[in-house]
N, C-alpha and C positions, 0 to 999 in steps of 0.2 A: 650352300655353300657357305662355308664359314671364314671368315676375312680376318686374320690375326697380325700381330707382328707389334715389337716394342713399341713405344708410347712416342709419339710425336713423328713417325714416318710416314703418317699420310694412310692409315688403314681407313679412314671413311670417306678419302678423295678416291682411291681405290675401289671400293665398293660402291662409289654410283659410278664411276668408268665403267665398271662390272654390267652394273643395271642398265647403261642406256645402251652399252652393248649387245646386250640378250632382248632388249626393247628394240632396238633396230632390225634386229630379226623375228619379230611379232611375238614372243615372249611377254606376259603381263609379271611384272617384277616385284615382289617386296622386300624392300629393302630394311634390315630392324636393326635398330641403335637397341644397347642394353645397358641395365642399371641407369636407366633416366637421363644418358646423353641424349643430347635432342641437338646434334650439330650438323646433320644433313639436310634439313630443310632450308637453313639458310645459304647452304650453296647452292640453292635452286633460289632461293628470293622469297623464301615463304617463310613466317613467324614460326615459332618453335609448335609443333607437332602435337606434343604431350602420348597419352595413350590412346588417341583416336587417330582413325587409317586419316591419311593425307595424300591426297595425289599431288605428285612432285612435275611429274610431266606425262603425258602420255602413256599409258603400258608401266608407269612406274610408281608406286605409292610408300609410304613409309609408315612407321609409327615406332614409337620409344618406348619400349619394355620396361617398368620396375617393377623390383619383386614383391611390393606391396597390392599392385594393382593384378600382378600375374597370380598371386595369393587369393584376391578377392572372385576371382575370374574362376577357379578351380574349383572352390570351396563353392562356390554360387553353384554351380553344375553340377557338385555331388548334393546340397539340400535343399537348392531350390530357392530359398528364403534371402534375399539380400540385406534385409534386416537383423535376421538372428545372425548373419554371419559378423555383422558390425557389433551386435550386443556383445558375441562369445572371443572375436578376434582382435576389435579394437579397444583394447583398454590397456592401462599401466600395467599391469600382470602379462596377458599373454604376449604381448608385444616385445619385452626383450628375450623372452623362452625363444620365439620366432628367429629371432636375429642370433639366437645363441646356437642354434642348432647347425652342426656344420654341413655346409653345401646345400643347405633347404635352399636359400636365396637364386643360387644357380639352377637347382633342377626345377625350381618354379620358373623360370624366364624359359627354359628349353622345353617346358610343358607347354607356355605358351607358342611357341613356334609348330612346335607338335600341332596344335588345334589350327594354326594358319594352315599348315602342310594340308590338313585334314579338311578344310574348309570347302565348301561345294556352292557353285551358282548355275542354276539351269540345269544340274546334275554331272556338270564337270568340274573339275579342280579351279576354286578362284583364281590359284597363283600357278603358272607353269617352273616358275622358279622363287625360291626365297635364299636370298644372302642376307645373315649374320656378321654384321659389324659388331665381331666381338671383342673383351677386353682388350689389355695388352698382355703380351707374351706370354706371364706367369699366371695370371690369372683366367687369360685367356685357358690354359693348358688345364688349370681346376675346373674351368665350366666344362671342359669336353668329360672331363671325368665325374662329374658331380652326378649324373644318372645311378652309373655305377655304386659311389660310394654311397648315396640314399637305399640303393636296393641292399645294399652289406647290412643296413642298418632296418631296415624295417622288414624284409627275409619276407613276407606274403602278404596278401591283401590287396584291395585296390588301387591304392597308391604305389605299391610293389610293381604290380600289372603295366599302370600308367608308366615306370620308371624304365620298364622293360622295353615296351614301345619304344619310348625314346633314345636308351641305348641300343637298340639293334636299328635304328635310322641312324643315327649316328656313327655306327659303327660300319654300315655298309658301303663300299665305296661307288657301289650302283646308285646311291643314294644322296651319298653325302660326298664333298668334295671340299678339301683346304686348302686357301690361300696364302700363304706367308709375304709378308711386305717387310721389307728392308731398305734401307737409304747405302749409297758408297760410301759409306764412315766405316770405321774399324768395330767399334761398340755395336751399334744395331746389326752387324754382319754377326759378330762374336754370337752375339743373343739369338739369332736366327739358326745356326747353326748349331747352338748347343738346343733349341728348340726342336730340331731335326732329330738329333740324337735321342732326345726324351720320348717323340711319337711311338717309339717302335714301330710296331703292328702298323700303325696308323698312318707311317710312311707312305704306304700305297696309295693313301686317300688324296695326298698332295697334289692337285691340279697345276699350278704353278708357282714359281716363286717373282714377286715382284720388284725388281730393283728401283724404288721410288726415283725422282729427285737426280735421275740421270739427266748431264747436260753433253749436248753435239761437240767433239771434237774438230777444233777451227782448223788444228796443224796438225800435221805428224809430230811424237816428240823429235826422231832423227832430225827431221827438216829443221826445229828450233835450233837444235843443238848445234847444228851447221850455221845457223845462219843468224844466233844470237850473239858474238864476239862483233862481227861484222856490223850490226845494229846499234849494239850498246858504243861502238867508237864514234859514233855520230854525235856531236855535241850539240844536243838541242833538248832542252826541257822538256816540251812534249811528245817527243820521242821517246826521250827516258821515261816516262810516266806510262806510257805506252806498251814500251818493253817490260816494265815491271809488271804489268796489271796480265799480258798475255803471259810471263812466267809464271804469274799464280794459278792461272787457268792450266797451264801446262803441267803444273804438280798437282790441281787437280782433278784431271784427266787421268793424271798415271796412278792415282790412288782410285778411283773410277774402276780401273780396268784390275788391279791388283784384289778390289772388292770381288768383283766380276768373277775373277777367276778362283778365287775361294768359295764362292758360291757352287760355280760350274765343277770343281772337283768333287762335289758331293750329290 
């Protein structure tokens, strides 16, 4: 499951909530942060986990993927010698070259996701559910297409074969679902709808769109419209302050309904 949305809309919070929901059903869940992000452990009162698996609560674990660590894993799997990796790849000539290859960082991180998807314990998959807290919308969409982009560059060979496996899993609605996260504000909703349009055939993989930070309505707008003139006629500073606050809430709820209507229309 891949969770994405505009920066600041609460993707990591939604990823954590999904993980807890699946864990409550008895599933063993791995939540992956990408590009070295380490926000999730703090939500559960843990220090940053880095590239090591950290148990957040029973049934829910996490780790933070970095392109460098994922590259090291991949190369060591191929050549079996970590020291040789460090000699060849950790130097001032190779590092800028690796950084310059379009899509390589994203493809490497997706490769680590596949490693965890294939991981076995006592003959059974280690993880029943893997949740990827993907980068913000634009980069998240690029990451989803990274395997195909790298396949177009490599054309054949072991790397191509591995990338095709990644691509096939990501493109399979039965194995990979997308969760779009937004908040009830104009720009985030517009960006979510733009992402929906750009997904094309992958729209079939969208499992849900979460409108985060929704607030419960305390009073129907029609009731407030009728009551407001009467309340405002009362000469009282505390009542006037409370009236202003309630008016702000009513306006916020109106924006919430408009945002929800825009998303529902798609």
